[in-house]
Every structure is written in structure tokens, then in C-alpha cells.
C-alpha positions, -999 to 999 in steps of 0.1 A, spaced: -91 395 674 -68 365 680 -77 330 670 -61 296 677 -58 275 645 -40 244 631 -40 222 662 -14 194 659 -5 165 681 29 149 675 32 169 642 -1 156 629 -37 167 626 -60 143 645 -35 114 645 -46 78 652 -22 53 668 4 75 685 28 60 709 36 88 733 21 85 768 25 123 772 18 137 738 30 171 726 6 195 710 11 226 689 -10 254 675 -8 286 655 -22 321 661 -43 340 636 -51 377 640 -65 406 620 -39 428 637 -1 429 632 26 418 656 2 398 679 19 373 701 8 349 729 14 356 765 -6 327 780 -26 297 771 -51 272 785 -55 236 773 -84 213 780 -84 175 774 -116 154 775 -130 120 767 -157 134 745 -159 161 719 -184 182 739 -160 184 769 -186 170 793 -161 144 805 -131 168 812 -101 148 824 -75 176 826 -72 214 823 -39 232 824 -55 264 838 -39 296 826 -2 291 819 19 322 814 40 312 784 46 321 748 52 285 739 28 271 712 50 244 697 54 209 713 37 217 746 40 184 764 10 172 783 29 158 812 -1 156 835 -22 135 810 -14 98 814 -28 85 781 -41 50 779 -38 25 751 -63 25 722 -82 55 737 -93 87 719 -87 121 736 -102 154 725 -85 187 732 -88 224 726 -67 255 733 -73 292 740 -48 319 744 -43 354 758 -24 379 736 4 402 749 -23 429 749 -45 409 772 -70 398 745 -85 363 752 -93 341 722 -123 318 720 -116 281 723 -101 266 692 -119 240 672 -118 207 689 -91 183 678 -82 147 689 -55 122 691 -59 84 695 -35 62 713 -20 31 697 -13 -1 716 11 8 743 18 -25 760 22 -60 747 -4 -74 770 -30 -52 753 -28 -73 721 -57 -97 719 -53 -121 690 -31 -148 676 -3 -148 651 -13 -161 617 9 -175 590 8 -198 560 26 -231 565 58 -231 544 48 -265 530 18 -248 512 40 -222 494 56 -233 461 94 -231 463 97 -209 431 68 -186 442 75 -148 442 39 -141 454 34 -135 491 7 -156 508 -28 -143 509 -45 -147 542 -83 -142 544 -109 -144 571 -146 -140 566 -169 -127 593 -205 -115 596 -217 -84 615 -253 -87 627 -259 -51 638 -250 -16 627 -213 -7 632 -208 25 652 -170 24 651 -143 -1 644 -105 -2 645 -81 -29 635 -45 -31 648 -22 -52 626 15 -57 624 39 -75 601 68 -51 603 50 -31 577 50 -59 551 13 -63 545 -16 -48 528 -48 -48 547 -82 -48 529 -118 -49 540 -144 -57 514 -118 -52 487 -109 -17 498 -73 -11 510 
């Protein structure tokens, strides 16, 4: 029996914030037999983890490639999560079950997607001899249960983001 394992997208397991419009995925084969290799694969990409909203299927592709398979037909959109799965056919014609579902989430791909304003501390408020970076805070109240949240922040990597005291 052949099984598809260790799905990766852009070298990572379930990455968040990737910047490739046509991401590359990889997988490994596992088998209880020796010298099993892949002769074909099929990939599905969906908007949900149940694959009810399928947005692309490769169909059966005759290929032994399982590393950096570029999803050229998928035009990924900013800030969106995509789910994918893979199944393979071995050189002996044995078809695997679908792999476990994996995902990737796109980062912000275009400047016009940014919604927000730059914040800074006026230099007149920072003591001249200070070696401490400024602390910028913002309080807010959520009036209903949170299903999911994502924050996009940039400062050329020179910041520490905390929520409720947790990094």
C-alpha cells in the first residue's frame, strides 16, 4: 500500500503569509513495500477543508515529480487560505488514498490591499539619550466571539507584537 505524507508548500507545513502567486508543493511517499515509486499524481485545491468548494484539480498527471510541483493554474489571492490534497499512482498501478488535507495562506500581495495607517512616536517625545525603543499601544474591545483573526504588521522586522501580553 502506498501513502502520501508530509505535504509541504514552499518548504513549509501549512504556511501562513506566503508571497508566491503560484505556490509549489511537495510530498513524500510511504509504503510497506520496497522500491515503490510514483508514476502519476493528482492534486486538488479548494476553498474549504472538506473540498466542497473545489477551485482546481490537476487531473491525473503522469509524472514522478513530487518536489516543488508548481501550481501554475492556481491564481492565489492575497490574504486567502487554500486547502490541498494529493494522491498518487505507483509504478505498479496502485492508487493511494487522498493525503491528509494541508493548507497554505497567502500574505498581502499588493500594496493597495493594506488597510491602515502608519504609526510612529514623534521624535520630540523620545529622550535624546534613550536606548529603549518606543512602545506603541492601542486598546480595543471585541463585543462578540472571535472566530478567526489575523494581523499583518511590518516594520522591517524591527518590532515585537503582543496581544494581551502574549508575544
